[in-house]
C-alpha positions in Angstrom: 408.7 202.3 16.5 405.3 201.2 15.6 402.5 199.7 17.8 404.8 197.6 19.9 406.8 200.6 21.1 403.6 202.5 21.9 402.3 199.5 23.9 405.6 199.2 25.9 405.5 203.0 26.5 402.0 202.7 27.9 402.8 199.7 30.1 405.8 201.6 31.5 403.7 204.7 32.1 401.0 202.7 33.9 403.7 200.9 36.0 405.2 204.2 37.1 401.9 205.9 37.8 401.7 207.0 41.5 405.4 206.2 42.1 407.9 208.7 43.3 410.4 208.6 40.5 413.9 210.1 40.4 415.2 213.1 42.4 418.5 214.6 43.5 419.0 212.0 46.4 418.4 209.1 44.1 420.8 210.4 41.5 423.4 211.0 44.2 423.0 207.4 45.4 423.3 206.0 41.8 426.4 208.1 41.3 427.9 206.7 44.6 427.1 203.2 43.5 428.8 203.7 40.1 431.9 205.3 41.7 432.2 202.4 44.2 431.8 199.9 41.4 434.5 201.5 39.3 436.9 201.7 42.3 436.2 198.1 43.0 436.8 197.1 39.4 440.2 198.9 39.1 441.4 198.2 42.6 440.3 194.5 42.5 438.3 194.9 45.7 435.4 192.5 45.5 433.9 193.6 48.8 433.6 197.2 47.5 431.7 195.8 44.4 429.2 194.2 46.7 429.0 197.4 48.8 428.1 199.3 45.7 424.8 197.4 45.4 423.6 199.0 48.7 423.2 202.6 47.5 421.9 201.3 44.1 419.2 199.3 45.9 418.2 202.2 48.0 417.9 204.4 44.9 415.8 201.9 43.1 413.6 201.5 46.2 413.1 205.3 46.3 412.4 205.6 42.6 409.7 202.9 42.7 408.2 203.9 46.1 404.6 204.9 46.3 405.1 206.8 49.5 405.7 210.1 47.8 405.4 212.3 50.8 408.1 210.4 52.7 410.5 210.3 49.7 409.9 214.0 49.1 410.8 214.9 52.7 414.0 212.7 52.5 415.0 214.6 49.3 414.2 217.9 50.9 416.5 217.1 53.9 419.2 216.0 51.5 419.0 219.2 49.5 419.0 221.3 52.6 422.1 219.4 53.9 424.0 220.1 50.7 422.7 223.7 50.3 425.8 225.3 51.8 428.0 223.3 49.4 425.8 224.4 46.4 426.0 228.0 47.4 429.8 227.9 47.9 430.2 226.2 44.5 428.0 228.8 42.7 429.7 231.7 44.4 433.1 230.4 43.5 432.1 229.7 39.9 430.7 233.2 39.5 433.8 234.8 40.9 436.0 232.8 38.6 433.9 233.7 35.7 434.1 237.4 36.6 437.9 237.3 37.4 438.9 239.5 34.4 436.2 242.1 34.9 435.5 242.4 38.6 437.2 242.2 42.0 435.5 240.9 45.2 436.0 242.5 48.6 434.5 241.8 52.1 432.9 244.6 54.0 435.0 245.0 57.2 431.8 245.6 59.3 429.2 243.1 58.2 431.4 240.7 56.2 429.2 240.7 53.1 431.0 240.1 49.8 430.9 243.1 47.4 431.7 243.0 43.7 433.3 246.1 42.1 434.6 246.7 38.6 438.3 246.1 37.9 440.7 248.8 36.8 439.2 251.8 38.5 442.2 252.5 40.6 441.7 253.5 44.3 438.0 253.7 45.0 435.7 254.2 48.0 433.3 251.3 48.4 430.0 251.8 50.3 428.4 248.6 51.6 424.8 248.5 50.6 423.8 246.6 53.8 425.5 248.6 56.6 426.6 251.7 54.7 430.2 251.3 55.9 432.7 253.1 53.6 436.2 251.8 52.9 438.9 252.3 50.3 440.4 249.6 48.1 442.6 249.4 45.0 440.9 247.8 42.1 
């Protein structure tokens, strides 16, 4: 790139110094903006195209903000709001990945999900949390 590229890199680095930058909430807002713009484009809805600028503007504001404590707290709240969704997604993904090798059962007493190997026939499962024993076919 040469000297010009290095100079531009330094200018950009100096400009972003002390600013918040991107995070999960900002990326979510950019994604929403892109989805709205695509829907507006294909459905020929001009008001939706203008509406897509709103989350994009908020994302840019957050990325360039120097109030890092406030932006960090907003992102924390967003992540905590979506935490149950993330946990459900990861649990479902893991169960689908293990579908051929394991079965999942719920403890009848404490409702915790238990993973046991497939193909063992009828087995007695002991819950590690409440020590309840129950029989299931694997």
